[in-house]
C-alpha positions as CSV (number, residue, x, y, z in Angstrom):
1,M,166.9,-12.6,67.0
2,G,166.8,-15.2,69.8
3,T,168.2,-15.4,73.2
4,L,169.2,-18.5,75.1
5,R,169.4,-18.2,78.9
6,H,171.0,-20.8,81.2
7,G,173.5,-21.2,84.0
8,G,171.4,-20.8,87.2
9,T,168.4,-22.6,88.6
10,I,165.2,-22.0,86.7
11,Y,161.8,-22.6,88.3
12,T,159.0,-22.5,85.8
13,M,156.2,-22.5,88.4
14,Q,154.2,-24.7,86.1
15,E,154.0,-27.2,89.0
16,E,155.7,-27.5,92.3
17,G,159.4,-28.3,92.0
18,H,159.5,-28.0,88.2
19,K,162.8,-26.8,86.9
20,V,164.5,-26.6,83.5
21,E,168.1,-26.0,82.4
22,A,167.4,-23.3,79.9
23,I,165.0,-20.9,78.1
24,V,164.9,-19.7,74.5
25,E,163.1,-16.5,73.8
26,S,162.5,-14.2,70.8
27,D,160.9,-10.8,70.5
28,G,160.0,-10.8,74.2
29,V,158.2,-14.2,74.1
30,I,159.4,-17.6,75.4
31,L,159.8,-20.0,72.5
32,E,160.5,-23.1,74.6
33,T,162.0,-24.3,77.9
34,G,164.0,-27.5,78.5
35,S,167.5,-28.9,78.5
36,L,170.4,-26.8,77.4
37,D,171.7,-29.1,74.8
38,F,168.3,-29.7,73.3
39,L,167.4,-26.0,73.0
40,R,170.9,-25.1,71.7
41,A,170.6,-27.7,68.9
42,T,166.9,-27.1,68.1
43,Y,167.2,-23.3,67.8
44,K,170.8,-23.0,66.6
45,D,169.7,-20.9,63.6
46,Q,167.7,-18.5,65.7
47,I,169.9,-18.0,68.7
48,T,172.0,-14.8,68.3
49,R,172.7,-14.3,72.0
50,E,173.5,-16.6,74.9
51,V,173.1,-15.2,78.5
52,E,174.7,-17.3,81.3
53,F,173.4,-16.1,84.6
54,S,174.0,-16.9,88.2
55,G,171.2,-17.2,90.8
56,V,167.7,-18.5,90.8
57,M,165.2,-17.5,88.2
58,F,161.4,-17.3,88.6
59,P,158.6,-15.7,86.5
60,G,158.6,-12.0,87.1
61,F,156.5,-11.1,90.2
62,I,153.0,-9.7,89.9
63,D,151.5,-7.5,92.6
64,S,147.7,-8.0,92.2
65,H,146.6,-5.0,94.2
66,L,148.5,-1.7,94.8
67,H,148.3,2.0,94.1
68,I,151.2,2.8,91.8
69,V,150.8,6.6,92.0
70,G,150.3,6.4,95.8
71,H,153.5,4.3,96.1
72,G,155.4,6.9,94.2
73,E,154.0,9.7,96.4
74,R,155.1,7.8,99.5
75,L,158.6,7.7,98.1
76,L,158.5,11.4,97.2
77,R,156.9,12.8,100.4
78,I,157.6,12.7,104.1
79,D,157.2,9.1,105.1
80,L,155.9,8.5,108.6
81,T,155.3,4.7,108.2
82,Y,157.9,3.6,110.7
83,E,157.9,6.6,113.0
84,A,157.4,5.1,116.4
85,V,157.5,8.2,118.4
86,R,154.5,10.5,118.4
87,E,156.5,13.7,119.1
88,N,158.8,12.9,116.2
89,V,155.9,13.1,113.8
90,L,155.2,16.6,114.9
91,A,158.8,17.5,114.8
92,K,159.1,16.3,111.2
93,V,156.1,18.4,110.2
94,K,157.6,21.5,111.9
95,D,160.9,21.1,110.2
96,K,159.3,20.6,106.7
97,V,157.0,23.6,107.2
98,A,160.0,25.8,107.7
99,T,161.0,25.0,104.1
100,L,157.7,25.8,102.4
101,N,156.7,28.7,100.3
102,D,153.6,30.8,101.0
103,G,150.4,28.9,100.1
104,D,152.1,25.4,100.0
105,W,150.4,22.4,101.5
106,L,152.3,19.9,103.6
107,I,151.2,16.3,102.9
108,A,152.8,13.4,104.8
109,E,152.2,9.7,104.3
110,G,151.7,6.7,106.6
111,F,151.3,7.6,110.2
112,N,150.4,4.6,112.4
113,E,149.4,5.4,116.0
114,N,149.6,1.7,116.8
115,L,153.4,2.1,116.8
116,W,153.4,4.9,119.4
117,E,153.6,4.4,123.1
118,D,150.7,6.8,123.4
119,P,148.4,5.7,120.6
120,T,146.3,8.9,120.7
121,V,145.8,10.2,117.2
122,I,147.3,13.7,116.7
123,H,144.8,16.5,117.3
124,L,144.4,19.4,114.8
125,N,145.4,21.8,117.6
126,E,148.8,20.1,117.8
127,L,149.2,20.5,114.0
128,D,148.2,24.2,114.4
129,E,151.0,24.8,116.8
130,V,153.7,23.6,114.4
131,S,151.9,24.9,111.2
132,P,149.5,27.8,111.9
133,N,149.7,29.2,108.3
134,H,150.2,26.2,106.0
135,P,147.5,23.6,105.5
136,V,148.7,20.2,106.7
137,V,147.4,16.7,106.0
138,L,148.8,13.5,107.6
139,T,147.5,10.4,105.8
140,R,147.1,7.3,108.0
141,V,149.0,4.2,106.9
142,C,145.7,2.5,105.7
143,R,144.8,5.6,103.6
144,H,141.3,5.3,105.0
145,A,141.8,8.2,107.4
146,L,143.7,11.5,107.6
147,V,144.4,14.2,110.1
148,A,144.2,17.9,109.0
149,N,145.0,21.1,110.7
150,S,142.7,24.2,111.0
151,K,144.1,25.9,108.0
152,A,143.1,22.9,105.8
153,L,139.7,22.8,107.4
154,Q,139.3,26.6,106.8
155,I,140.1,26.2,103.1
156,A,137.6,23.3,102.9
157,G,135.0,25.3,104.6
158,I,134.6,22.8,107.4
159,T,133.2,23.9,110.7
160,D,131.8,22.2,113.8
161,D,128.4,22.5,112.1
162,T,129.4,20.6,109.0
163,E,127.3,17.5,108.5
164,E,129.0,14.1,108.4
165,P,128.9,12.7,104.8
166,S,127.4,9.3,104.1
167,G,130.0,6.6,104.3
168,G,132.4,8.7,106.4
169,V,133.2,9.7,109.9
170,M,134.3,13.1,111.3
171,E,135.6,12.5,114.8
172,R,134.6,15.0,117.4
173,D,135.4,15.6,121.1
174,S,132.9,15.5,124.0
175,Q,131.8,19.0,123.2
176,G,131.0,18.1,119.6
177,E,134.0,20.0,118.1
178,I,135.8,18.5,115.2
179,V,139.3,17.2,116.2
180,G,140.7,17.0,112.6
181,Y,140.4,13.2,112.2
182,F,138.5,12.2,109.1
183,H,137.6,8.6,108.0
184,D,136.8,7.2,104.6
185,Q,134.3,9.4,102.6
186,A,134.8,12.2,105.1
187,Q,138.3,12.5,103.8
188,E,136.9,13.8,100.5
189,L,135.9,17.1,102.1
190,I,139.6,17.8,102.5
191,K,140.8,16.1,99.4
192,A,138.4,18.2,97.3
193,V,140.4,21.4,98.0
194,M,143.9,19.9,98.0
195,P,146.1,21.0,95.1
196,E,145.3,19.0,92.0
197,A,148.1,16.9,90.6
198,N,149.2,17.9,87.1
199,E,150.4,15.4,84.5
200,A,154.1,16.1,85.1
201,Y,153.7,15.4,88.8
202,L,151.8,12.1,88.1
203,T,154.4,11.1,85.5
204,H,157.2,11.7,88.1
205,A,155.3,9.7,90.8
206,I,154.6,6.8,88.4
207,D,158.2,6.7,87.2
208,T,159.5,6.8,90.7
209,S,157.1,4.0,91.7
210,I,157.8,1.7,88.8
211,N,161.6,2.0,89.2
212,D,161.2,0.9,92.8
213,L,158.8,-2.0,91.8
214,L,161.3,-3.3,89.3
215,S,164.0,-3.3,91.9
216,H,161.9,-5.8,93.8
217,G,161.4,-8.1,90.8
218,I,157.8,-6.9,90.2
219,V,157.2,-6.7,86.4
220,S,153.4,-6.2,86.5
221,G,151.0,-4.5,88.9
222,H,147.2,-4.3,89.1
223,T,146.7,-0.7,90.2
224,E,143.9,1.6,91.3
225,D,144.6,5.2,90.6
226,L,142.0,6.6,88.2
227,A,139.6,8.6,90.3
228,Y,141.9,10.6,92.6
229,Y,144.1,12.9,90.5
230,G,141.8,15.1,88.5
231,G,140.5,12.9,85.8
232,L,141.0,9.5,84.1
233,E,142.5,10.8,80.9
234,K,145.3,12.8,82.5
235,T,146.3,9.8,84.8
236,V,146.3,7.4,81.9
237,R,148.5,9.7,79.8
238,A,150.9,9.8,82.7
239,F,151.1,6.0,82.8
240,E,151.6,6.0,79.0
241,N,154.4,8.7,79.4
242,V,156.3,6.3,81.7
243,I,155.6,2.9,80.2
244,R,154.9,3.0,76.5
245,D,158.3,4.5,75.5
246,K,160.2,2.1,77.7
247,N,158.1,-1.1,77.4
248,H,159.4,-2.1,80.9
249,F,156.3,-2.7,83.0
250,R,152.9,-4.2,82.6
251,A,150.2,-2.0,84.2
252,H,146.7,-3.4,84.7
253,L,144.4,-0.5,85.6
254,L,141.3,-1.0,87.7
255,V,138.5,1.6,86.8
256,H,137.1,3.2,89.9
257,H,133.3,3.5,89.6
258,E,133.5,7.3,89.7
259,A,135.8,7.2,86.7
260,L,133.6,4.7,84.8
261,P,131.5,7.3,82.8
262,E,134.7,9.0,81.5
263,F,136.2,5.5,80.8
264,I,133.1,4.4,78.8
265,A,133.1,7.6,76.8
266,S,136.8,7.3,76.0
267,P,138.5,5.0,73.4
268,Y,140.4,3.4,76.3
269,H,137.9,0.6,76.9
270,F,138.9,-0.9,73.5
271,N,142.5,-0.9,74.5
272,K,144.2,-4.4,74.3
273,D,147.7,-3.2,74.8
274,Q,150.0,-5.5,76.7
275,W,151.6,-2.6,78.6
276,V,148.7,-0.4,79.8
277,E,145.4,-2.3,79.9
278,F,142.2,-1.9,81.8
279,G,140.4,-4.2,84.2
280,A,137.4,-4.5,86.5
281,M,135.3,-1.7,88.0
282,K,136.7,-0.8,91.4
283,L,134.4,0.1,94.3
284,F,134.7,0.4,98.1
285,V,132.2,-1.4,100.3
286,D,133.7,-0.5,103.7
287,G,136.7,1.1,105.4
288,A,139.7,-0.2,107.4
289,L,140.2,-2.2,110.6
290,G,142.7,0.3,112.1
291,G,140.1,3.1,112.1
292,R,137.2,0.8,113.0
293,T,135.5,1.5,109.7
294,A,135.7,-2.0,108.3
295,L,132.1,-3.3,108.4
296,L,131.7,-6.2,110.8
297,S,128.8,-8.5,111.6
298,F,129.5,-8.0,115.3
299,P,130.3,-4.7,117.2
300,Y,134.0,-3.9,117.7
301,A,135.3,-5.6,120.8
302,D,137.2,-2.4,121.9
303,D,134.3,-0.1,120.9
304,P,130.9,-1.7,121.1
305,S,129.3,1.5,119.9
306,T,130.2,0.7,116.3
307,S,130.4,-2.2,113.9
308,G,132.0,-0.2,111.2
309,V,131.0,1.9,108.1
310,S,129.1,0.9,105.0
311,I,130.3,3.2,102.2
312,H,127.1,2.6,100.2
313,T,123.5,1.6,101.0
314,D,122.5,-1.9,99.8
315,E,120.5,-0.3,97.0
316,Q,123.4,1.9,96.0
317,L,125.8,-1.1,96.0
318,E,123.6,-3.2,93.9
319,A,123.1,-0.3,91.4
320,L,126.9,0.0,91.1
321,I,127.4,-3.7,90.4
322,L,124.6,-3.6,87.9
323,E,126.3,-0.7,86.2
324,A,129.4,-2.8,85.8
325,R,127.4,-5.6,84.4
326,E,125.7,-3.3,81.8
327,H,129.2,-2.6,80.4
328,N,130.2,-6.3,80.6
329,M,132.7,-5.7,83.4
330,P,133.6,-7.6,86.5
331,I,134.0,-5.8,89.8
332,A,136.9,-5.4,92.1
333,A,135.4,-4.7,95.5
334,H,137.3,-3.5,98.6
335,V,135.9,-5.6,101.5
336,I,137.8,-5.9,104.8
337,G,135.0,-6.7,107.2
338,D,132.9,-9.9,107.0
339,Q,129.6,-8.0,106.7
340,A,131.0,-6.0,103.8
341,F,132.0,-9.3,102.2
342,E,128.6,-10.8,102.7
343,N,126.8,-7.7,101.3
344,V,128.8,-8.0,98.1
345,I,128.4,-11.8,97.8
346,S,124.7,-11.5,98.2
347,I,124.5,-9.3,95.1
348,I,127.0,-11.3,93.1
349,E,124.9,-14.4,93.7
350,K,122.0,-12.5,92.0
351,H,124.1,-10.8,89.3
352,P,127.2,-13.0,88.6
353,A,130.3,-11.9,86.7
354,P,130.2,-11.9,82.9
355,K,130.9,-15.3,81.4
356,G,134.6,-16.1,81.4
357,M,135.4,-13.4,83.9
358,N,135.7,-13.4,87.7
359,D,134.9,-10.7,90.3
360,R,137.7,-9.7,92.6
361,L,137.3,-9.2,96.3
362,I,140.1,-7.2,97.6
363,H,141.5,-8.0,101.1
364,G,138.9,-10.4,102.5
365,Q,140.5,-10.2,105.9
366,I,137.7,-10.6,108.5
367,M,135.9,-13.8,107.6
368,R,133.4,-16.4,108.7
369,K,133.4,-20.1,107.6
370,D,129.9,-19.8,106.2
371,L,131.0,-17.1,103.8
372,I,133.8,-19.3,102.5
373,E,131.3,-22.0,101.8
374,R,129.1,-19.5,99.9
375,I,131.8,-18.4,97.5
376,K,133.1,-21.8,96.5
377,G,131.0,-22.1,93.4
378,L,131.1,-18.4,92.4
379,A,133.4,-16.8,89.8
380,V,135.2,-14.9,92.5
381,S,138.9,-14.5,93.4
382,I,140.5,-12.7,96.4
383,D,143.4,-10.4,96.3
384,I,145.1,-11.0,99.7
385,Q,147.9,-9.1,101.4
386,P,150.0,-11.6,103.4
387,T,152.0,-8.8,105.1
388,F,148.8,-7.6,106.8
389,V,149.2,-10.5,109.2
390,K,152.6,-9.3,110.3
391,S,151.5,-5.7,110.7
392,D,148.0,-6.2,112.0
393,F,148.7,-8.6,114.9
394,P,148.3,-8.6,117.8
395,W,146.4,-5.3,117.8
396,A,143.8,-6.7,115.4
397,L,142.7,-9.1,118.1
398,E,141.7,-6.1,120.3
399,R,139.3,-5.0,117.6
400,L,137.6,-8.3,116.9
401,D,134.9,-10.4,118.6
402,D,136.2,-13.8,119.5
403,R,133.7,-15.3,116.9
404,L,135.6,-13.5,114.2
405,A,139.2,-13.5,115.4
406,S,139.7,-17.2,115.0
407,T,138.5,-17.3,111.4
408,S,140.1,-14.2,110.0
409,Y,143.1,-13.7,107.6
410,P,142.3,-17.3,106.4
411,W,144.7,-17.6,103.4
412,K,145.1,-21.4,103.7
413,S,141.3,-22.0,104.1
414,Y,140.7,-20.0,100.9
415,L,143.1,-22.1,98.9
416,E,141.8,-25.4,100.4
417,A,138.3,-24.4,99.4
418,G,139.5,-24.0,95.8
419,I,139.2,-20.2,95.9
420,L,141.7,-18.4,93.6
421,C,143.9,-16.0,95.6
422,A,146.5,-13.6,94.3
423,G,149.2,-11.9,96.4
424,S,149.7,-8.2,96.7
425,S,151.1,-5.4,98.9
426,D,148.4,-2.7,98.8
427,A,151.3,-0.3,98.5
428,P,151.8,2.3,99.8
429,I,149.9,0.7,102.7
430,E,152.5,-2.1,103.0
431,E,156.0,-2.5,101.5
432,V,156.2,-3.8,97.9
433,N,158.9,-6.4,98.8
434,V,157.4,-9.7,97.5
435,L,159.9,-11.8,99.4
436,D,158.6,-10.1,102.6
437,G,155.0,-11.1,101.5
438,I,156.1,-14.7,100.8
439,Q,157.7,-15.0,104.2
440,A,154.7,-13.5,105.9
441,A,152.4,-16.0,104.2
442,V,154.6,-18.9,105.3
443,T,155.4,-17.8,108.9
444,R,152.5,-15.5,109.9
445,Q,154.8,-13.8,112.4
446,S,154.1,-10.4,113.8
447,I,156.7,-7.6,113.6
448,Y,155.6,-6.4,117.0
449,D,156.1,-9.4,119.2
450,N,157.6,-12.0,116.9
451,L,154.7,-14.4,117.7
452,E,152.9,-16.4,115.1
453,Y,149.2,-15.9,114.6
454,G,146.7,-18.3,113.0
455,V,149.3,-21.0,112.4
456,A,146.8,-23.3,110.8
457,E,146.6,-20.8,107.9
458,K,150.3,-20.9,107.0
459,L,151.1,-21.5,103.4
460,S,153.8,-23.6,101.9
461,V,156.7,-21.7,100.2
462,Y,155.3,-22.9,96.8
463,E,151.8,-21.7,97.6
464,A,153.1,-18.4,98.7
465,I,155.3,-17.8,95.6
466,S,152.3,-18.9,93.4
467,L,150.3,-16.0,94.8
468,Y,152.7,-13.6,93.2
469,T,153.2,-15.5,89.9
470,V,150.7,-18.0,88.6
471,N,147.8,-16.8,90.5
472,G,148.4,-13.1,89.8
473,A,148.1,-13.9,86.1
474,K,145.0,-16.2,86.5
475,V,142.9,-13.5,88.2
476,I,142.9,-11.5,85.0
477,G,142.8,-14.4,82.6
478,K,146.4,-14.1,81.5
479,E,147.8,-17.4,82.8
480,N,149.0,-18.3,79.2
481,Q,151.0,-15.2,79.0
482,Q,152.2,-14.4,82.6
483,G,153.1,-16.0,85.9
484,S,154.7,-19.2,84.5
485,L,157.8,-19.8,82.3
486,M,156.4,-21.7,79.3
487,E,156.0,-21.5,75.5
488,G,154.1,-18.4,74.5
489,A,154.6,-16.5,77.8
490,F,156.2,-13.1,78.1
491,A,160.0,-13.2,78.7
492,D,159.6,-11.6,82.1
493,Y,161.9,-12.9,84.8
494,V,163.2,-12.1,88.3
495,I,166.6,-13.5,89.3
496,L,167.2,-14.0,93.0
497,D,170.5,-14.5,94.8
498,T,169.2,-17.4,96.9
499,D,166.7,-20.3,96.4
500,P,163.7,-19.6,98.6
501,F,162.9,-23.3,98.7
502,S,166.2,-24.0,100.4
503,Q,166.4,-20.9,102.6
504,P,165.1,-21.1,106.2
505,V,161.6,-19.6,106.1
506,E,162.4,-16.9,108.6
507,M,165.2,-15.7,106.3
508,I,163.2,-15.5,103.0
509,N,162.9,-11.8,103.2
510,Q,166.7,-11.5,103.3
511,I,166.9,-12.8,99.7
512,D,168.0,-10.1,97.3
513,V,166.8,-9.5,93.7
514,L,169.8,-9.6,91.4
515,E,168.1,-8.7,88.2
516,T,164.7,-8.0,86.7
517,I,164.0,-8.7,83.0
518,V,160.9,-7.6,81.1
519,N,160.2,-8.4,77.5
520,G,163.6,-10.1,77.3
521,E,165.5,-6.9,78.3
522,S,167.2,-6.2,81.6
523,V,165.4,-3.3,83.4
524,Y,167.1,-3.6,86.9
525,K,170.4,-4.9,88.1
526,A,171.5,-4.9,91.7
527,N,174.3,-2.4,92.5
528,S,173.6,-0.5,89.3
529,E,172.9,3.2,89.5
530,L,169.3,3.6,90.5
531,Y,167.1,6.7,90.4
532,K,166.9,8.2,93.8
533,P,163.9,10.5,94.2
534,E,164.1,13.7,96.1
535,Q,161.5,14.3,98.8
536,V,158.8,16.8,98.0
């Protein structure tokens, strides 16, 4: 059974400006692309269906770094991401607490104090006033910090005498008393006592998340979820529950280093399935810029007492990378600060990725020119988040020494140096809207003041779209199957209502997804009845 698609504009992404009239596919795989008359004549005995579409077709989008379960949780929980009034955050918590049953926790997602007129992070005493009996956790937008109330601290056994864990920060007031604000590894003290997610909950969150991703034209995601929800096997089963029966999304699962022993002992590392597959070993090297835990080579400009947090010692970091090498695995390292980046590169230079594979550096925001030169010849790619430019500026400049500010978020410099970069959202940290990411890469315009930052680092529209198509496939060695419309590739497409190459760049994020097709089957159509999750 073959399908012939034609009618609209088809960009193959094989090279800039390359278009074809039609595509023939069979059993979820593209047989050939070319002119309509040629394909119709050549495959006349195989074509059983013709689909004439309107709009502009591209290869289905790939998000190279996100948290699929976390994105689902954001959709299901109280979402504070765009709450610009501090008092309203507390009011939302108070209203939700009134609906809880005895013993329930309240977990809210995404507060961002940089949006507030008074950017003072909420104190545990303020949470106690609106929720004295229910444990409350507010996760910061970066997910590298959280605020908890006294009830949550009590359950966790945390007192003012509790020692700060390595790789984490527990903020205190001038009297040394804990204020409820926990960064990076210190969060684990709270997370360890939070209710464990069961398989049904994870399945619901993943289903909610993937439905939303498909509505944005995203057909594949490289996700990091396997060490946070009570065991690798349960989380993988939840992915299989959602994906395998429907064959509607391609999930590439990074393996957190804490989940690696369970992964190696399981049959999963032999899995070559096209729907749920496994990738590099994930590890964190530093924290986030917003909470001043990204590891910099210079002190923070707005707090010279710190240059950030190293999650691991140099010895521990090298041991983790060697562990990945022992199992013939590349690494995917979270590195936001330039010093964190350098620490990882120094080890990769000694212990390079297995032959035919590349290590992935996730974020790579704060950068120096000498580091770009060092990675030119290494088997290294960078998963960048273009929307970080629009949400981090101008406040990021307050954090950074002038010697770092001018060379950071250097997307164009990476590409010009021949470094493979793939585009991602880091959802739930940022929105999953790929068109928003493309526009951010092209305009580098802040949402706060509408000014452009680092204009020399702007990408062309083609380069920006490549981040979410061709390059997203290359970073995992699947460029012959994904990211381009060509013979042998998956029949995965996104159809847009407007051509982004002809749209004014400041309007790219206004383009709508008309349809998403995976494996030759329509999995999302605009204006159709979509699943709308209830908040929990």
